[in-house]
N, CA, C and O of each residue as an XYZ file, in Angstrom:
384
protein
N       0.821     -1.189      0.000
C       0.000      0.000      0.000
C       0.870      1.260      0.000
O       0.714      2.140     -0.847
N       1.782      1.327      0.960
C       2.678      2.488      1.049
C       3.847      2.301      0.097
O       4.359      1.193     -0.060
N       4.261      3.379     -0.532
C       5.396      3.293     -1.443
C       6.696      3.502     -0.673
O       6.800      4.381      0.183
N       7.656      2.693     -0.991
C       8.959      2.913     -0.368
C       9.689      4.018     -1.122
O       9.278      4.409     -2.214
N      10.755      4.510     -0.545
C      11.472      5.623     -1.160
C      12.168      5.215     -2.450
O      12.441      6.073     -3.290
N      12.465      3.921     -2.633
C      13.138      3.474     -3.847
C      12.193      3.455     -5.049
O      12.628      3.647     -6.185
N      10.918      3.227     -4.806
C       9.950      3.136     -5.900
C       9.627      4.517     -6.449
O       9.538      5.500     -5.714
N       9.458      4.557     -7.757
C       9.022      5.813     -8.362
C       7.504      5.888     -8.269
O       6.819      4.874     -8.402
N       6.983      7.083     -8.042
C       5.521      7.199     -7.963
C       4.885      6.922     -9.322
O       5.449      7.247    -10.367
N       3.717      6.322     -9.287
C       3.001      6.023    -10.522
C       2.319      7.294    -11.014
O       1.726      8.035    -10.230
N       2.408      7.531    -12.291
C       1.762      8.694    -12.893
C       0.698      8.164    -13.845
O       0.989      7.386    -14.753
N      -0.517      8.592    -13.626
C      -1.630      8.162    -14.464
C      -1.952      9.262    -15.464
O      -2.083     10.430    -15.098
N      -2.076      8.881    -16.715
C      -2.412      9.848    -17.756
C      -3.931      9.907    -17.896
O      -4.591      8.880    -18.055
N      -4.469     11.110    -17.837
C      -5.912     11.306    -17.986
C      -6.147     12.137    -19.235
O      -5.691     13.277    -19.329
N      -6.852     11.571    -20.180
C      -7.154     12.262    -21.431
C      -8.580     12.786    -21.346
O      -9.526     12.006    -21.232
N      -8.733     14.096    -21.401
C     -10.054     14.708    -21.273
C     -10.401     15.380    -22.593
O      -9.652     16.220    -23.091
N     -11.528     15.006    -23.147
C     -12.015     15.626    -24.367
C     -12.949     16.762    -23.965
O     -14.090     16.524    -23.569
N     -12.462     17.997    -24.067
C     -13.227     19.148    -23.578
C     -14.502     19.369    -24.374
O     -15.518     19.786    -23.818
N     -14.456     19.093    -25.665
C     -15.641     19.293    -26.488
C     -16.783     18.393    -26.022
O     -17.925     18.840    -25.922
N     -16.482     17.142    -25.739
C     -17.503     16.211    -25.262
C     -17.980     16.620    -23.877
O     -19.167     16.497    -23.574
N     -17.071     17.107    -23.027
C     -17.479     17.537    -21.689
C     -18.432     18.719    -21.767
O     -19.379     18.797    -20.984
N     -18.199     19.655    -22.710
C     -19.104     20.791    -22.869
C     -20.484     20.316    -23.305
O     -21.497     20.788    -22.787
N     -20.529     19.396    -24.242
C     -21.817     18.858    -24.690
C     -22.493     18.114    -23.546
O     -23.707     18.212    -23.367
N     -21.706     17.371    -22.772
C     -22.259     16.617    -21.650
C     -22.852     17.559    -20.610
O     -23.937     17.296    -20.090
N     -22.158     18.654    -20.296
C     -22.683     19.586    -19.299
C     -23.918     20.298    -19.829
O     -24.847     20.565    -19.067
N     -23.947     20.612    -21.125
C     -25.143     21.227    -21.703
C     -26.307     20.255    -21.673
O     -27.449     20.653    -21.444
N     -26.021     18.986    -21.904
C     -27.066     17.967    -21.856
C     -27.627     17.847    -20.450
O     -28.841     17.738    -20.275
N     -26.763     17.865    -19.452
C     -27.218     17.761    -18.065
C     -28.038     18.985    -17.661
O     -29.021     18.862    -16.930
N     -27.633     20.168    -18.138
C     -28.310     21.398    -17.727
C     -29.692     21.529    -18.351
O     -30.592     22.108    -17.742
N     -29.871     21.000    -19.554
C     -31.131     21.206    -20.270
C     -31.915     19.916    -20.451
O     -32.601     19.754    -21.460
N     -31.830     19.017    -19.519
C     -32.580     17.769    -19.635
C     -31.906     16.835    -20.612
O     -30.806     16.349    -20.351
N     -32.550     16.580    -21.732
C     -31.965     15.648    -22.696
C     -30.924     16.312    -23.568
O     -30.032     15.635    -24.079
N     -31.013     17.632    -23.755
C     -30.034     18.320    -24.585
C     -30.276     18.157    -26.070
O     -29.463     18.602    -26.881
N     -31.367     17.533    -26.438
C     -31.678     17.354    -27.844
C     -31.057     16.092    -28.407
O     -30.105     15.558    -27.838
N     -31.586     15.616    -29.510
C     -31.090     14.361    -30.080
C     -29.656     14.463    -30.584
O     -28.912     13.484    -30.536
N     -29.260     15.643    -31.069
C     -27.907     15.794    -31.612
C     -26.857     15.590    -30.527
O     -25.917     14.815    -30.701
N     -27.021     16.290    -29.404
C     -26.064     16.156    -28.299
C     -26.079     14.741    -27.748
O     -25.033     14.195    -27.397
N     -27.263     14.145    -27.673
C     -27.359     12.789    -27.129
C     -26.635     11.787    -28.029
O     -25.964     10.878    -27.538
N     -26.772     11.956    -29.349
C     -26.099     11.040    -30.276
C     -24.589     11.163    -30.185
O     -23.876     10.163    -30.267
N     -24.094     12.393    -30.014
C     -22.649     12.586    -29.882
C     -22.156     11.911    -28.614
O     -21.137     11.221    -28.627
N     -22.880     12.111    -27.519
C     -22.467     11.488    -26.262
C     -22.518      9.971    -26.355
O     -21.632      9.279    -25.852
N     -23.550      9.464    -26.993
C     -23.688      8.011    -27.111
C     -22.548      7.430    -27.942
O     -22.017      6.367    -27.620
N     -22.177      8.128    -29.007
C     -21.071      7.660    -29.841
C     -19.753      7.725    -29.078
O     -18.906      6.843    -29.223
N     -19.582      8.751    -28.278
C     -18.327      8.916    -27.542
C     -18.174      7.880    -26.437
O     -17.069      7.400    -26.182
N     -19.276      7.532    -25.782
C     -19.194      6.678    -24.603
C     -19.709      5.256    -24.826
O     -19.803      4.481    -23.874
N     -20.038      4.908    -26.053
C     -20.634      3.591    -26.258
C     -19.661      2.462    -25.913
O     -20.070      1.444    -25.353
N     -18.389      2.632    -26.241
C     -17.428      1.557    -25.993
C     -16.799      1.638    -24.613
O     -16.463      0.610    -24.024
N     -16.636      2.845    -24.094
C     -15.950      2.987    -22.807
C     -16.811      3.786    -21.831
O     -16.579      4.973    -21.604
N     -17.791      3.125    -21.271
C     -18.653      3.765    -20.280
C     -17.943      3.697    -18.930
O     -17.792      2.625    -18.344
N     -17.518      4.850    -18.455
C     -16.776      4.891    -17.193
C     -17.751      4.897    -16.022
O     -18.917      5.247    -16.201
N     -17.306      4.522    -14.841
C     -18.188      4.596    -13.670
C     -18.694      6.010    -13.415
O     -19.838      6.199    -13.002
N     -17.837      7.010    -13.661
C     -18.249      8.407    -13.474
C     -19.396      8.763    -14.422
O     -20.357      9.422    -14.025
N     -19.286      8.322    -15.668
C     -20.326      8.592    -16.663
C     -21.618      7.853    -16.305
O     -22.713      8.392    -16.468
N     -21.485      6.634    -15.824
C     -22.670      5.867    -15.431
C     -23.396      6.555    -14.280
O     -24.626      6.602    -14.261
N     -22.643      7.085    -13.327
C     -23.274      7.809    -12.218
C     -23.921      9.098    -12.696
O     -24.953      9.508    -12.165
N     -23.325      9.738    -13.694
C     -23.907     10.968    -14.231
C     -25.215     10.681    -14.967
O     -26.124     11.511    -14.962
N     -25.314      9.522    -15.594
C     -26.529      9.174    -16.339
C     -27.635      8.612    -15.448
O     -28.801      8.614    -15.843
N     -27.293      8.136    -14.268
C     -28.272      7.474    -13.403
C     -29.475      8.344    -13.059
O     -30.600      7.856    -13.164
N     -29.307      9.614    -12.651
C     -30.497     10.408    -12.310
C     -31.462     10.565    -13.477
O     -32.679     10.516    -13.296
N     -30.911     10.755    -14.684
C     -31.809     10.891    -15.836
C     -32.520      9.586    -16.132
O     -33.694      9.592    -16.501
N     -31.833      8.472    -15.977
C     -32.464      7.173    -16.228
C     -33.557      6.896    -15.205
O     -34.590      6.316    -15.540
N     -33.339      7.305    -13.973
C     -34.346      7.088    -12.934
C     -35.543      8.017    -13.102
O     -36.650      7.678    -12.684
N     -35.335      9.186    -13.709
C     -36.433     10.127    -13.904
C     -37.304      9.770    -15.109
O     -38.423     10.270    -15.223
N     -36.821      8.928    -15.995
C     -37.562      8.613    -17.217
C     -38.955      8.046    -16.958
O     -39.903      8.516    -17.586
N     -39.140      7.058    -16.065
C     -40.510      6.573    -15.820
C     -41.432      7.663    -15.282
O     -42.603      7.724    -15.658
N     -40.918      8.521    -14.410
C     -41.744      9.608    -13.880
C     -42.118     10.589    -14.983
O     -43.248     11.074    -15.022
N     -41.179     10.886    -15.881
C     -41.477     11.819    -16.967
C     -42.528     11.237    -17.903
O     -43.396     11.966    -18.383
N     -42.463      9.941    -18.169
C     -43.472      9.296    -19.019
C     -44.837      9.346    -18.343
O     -45.842      9.643    -18.988
N     -44.873      9.056    -17.040
C     -46.132      9.112    -16.304
C     -46.697     10.530    -16.306
O     -47.903     10.720    -16.461
N     -45.828     11.521    -16.134
C     -46.273     12.916    -16.124
C     -46.865     13.302    -17.481
O     -47.875     14.003    -17.540
N     -46.245     12.850    -18.562
C     -46.758     13.140    -19.898
C     -48.126     12.502    -20.104
O     -49.033     13.143    -20.636
N     -48.284     11.256    -19.692
C     -49.580     10.568    -19.814
C     -50.632     11.288    -18.983
O     -51.774     11.436    -19.418
N     -50.255     11.735    -17.790
C     -51.185     12.452    -16.919
C     -51.611     13.777    -17.546
O     -52.783     14.147    -17.479
N     -50.663     14.493    -18.158
C     -51.005     15.762    -18.807
C     -51.942     15.532    -19.986
O     -52.895     16.286    -20.181
N     -51.676     14.494    -20.771
C     -52.549     14.196    -21.908
C     -53.943     13.782    -21.443
O     -54.937     14.122    -22.084
N     -54.019     13.055    -20.337
C     -55.327     12.673    -19.794
C     -56.103     13.908    -19.367
O     -57.317     13.977    -19.562
N     -55.416     14.880    -18.786
C     -56.089     16.126    -18.387
C     -56.651     16.848    -19.603
O     -57.754     17.390    -19.553
N     -55.897     16.855    -20.691
C     -56.346     17.547    -21.900
C     -57.536     16.822    -22.516
O     -58.532     17.453    -22.870
N     -57.440     15.500    -22.646
C     -58.493     14.758    -23.332
C     -59.753     14.581    -22.495
O     -60.851     14.517    -23.047
N     -59.620     14.503    -21.183
C     -60.795     14.307    -20.328
C     -61.255     15.594    -19.658
O     -62.170     15.567    -18.835
N     -60.635     16.718    -19.998
C     -61.017     18.048    -19.498
C     -61.078     18.096    -17.975
O     -62.009     18.656    -17.395
N     -60.075     17.504    -17.339
C     -60.021     17.578    -15.883
C     -59.431     18.922    -15.480
O     -58.639     19.512    -16.215
N     -59.828     19.401    -14.300
C     -59.329     20.704    -13.850
C     -57.913     20.616    -13.302
O     -57.124     21.544    -13.485
N     -57.580     19.528    -12.639
C     -56.219     19.376    -12.139
C     -55.775     17.933    -12.334
O     -56.586     17.008    -12.367
N     -54.490     17.775    -12.458
C     -53.962     16.448    -12.755
C     -53.884     15.593    -11.502
O     -54.005     16.084    -10.380
N     -53.680     14.308    -11.724
C     -53.546     13.378    -10.613
C     -52.281     13.676     -9.825
O     -52.249     13.506     -8.606
N     -51.228     14.126    -10.525
C     -49.966     14.448     -9.850
C     -50.159     15.593     -8.870
O     -49.615     15.560     -7.767
N     -50.926     16.608     -9.259
C     -51.179     17.744     -8.361
C     -51.939     17.269     -7.132
O     -51.605     17.650     -6.010
N     -52.951     16.448     -7.332
C     -53.717     15.931     -6.193
C     -52.838     15.083     -5.282
O     -52.895     15.219     -4.060
N     -52.027     14.213     -5.869
C     -51.156     13.347     -5.080
C     -50.127     14.167     -4.302
O     -49.853     13.882     -3.136
N     -49.558     15.183     -4.951
C     -48.564     16.032     -4.283
C     -49.196     16.781     -3.125
O     -48.597     16.889     -2.055
N     -50.395     17.296     -3.324
C     -51.069     18.025     -2.253
C     -51.377     17.077     -1.092
O     -51.231     17.451      0.071
N     -51.802     15.848     -1.408
C     -52.119     14.875     -0.360
C     -50.866     14.499      0.426
O     -50.928     14.328      1.644
N     -49.719     14.367     -0.265
C     -48.469     13.985      0.405
C     -47.913     15.128      1.248
O     -47.287     14.880      2.278
N     -48.128     16.367      0.833
C     -47.553     17.508      1.546
C     -48.392     17.938      2.741
O     -47.878     18.569      3.665
N     -49.680     17.601      2.731
C     -50.551     18.044      3.838
C     -50.396     17.132      5.023
O     -51.043     17.338      6.050
């Protein structure tokens, strides 16, 4: 674990692609970031998905079912002419 004085310290090379990082941060800031940014990220990380990248994608992956449910709920409100959505009622019930 500890290095002795005779051993040379290990130097790790880290290659950072700034262009991809800018697209990645824009994607995180604006939700999906559009199909263009998503395709670039997918092409960049398809072969080498790092643990850091997987953790960055986890919140968006976990939010996807909720976003789909929210969209279905909004469409139900439009088609059935309800005054408030089920999500609003559920949120009010949970907060009270």
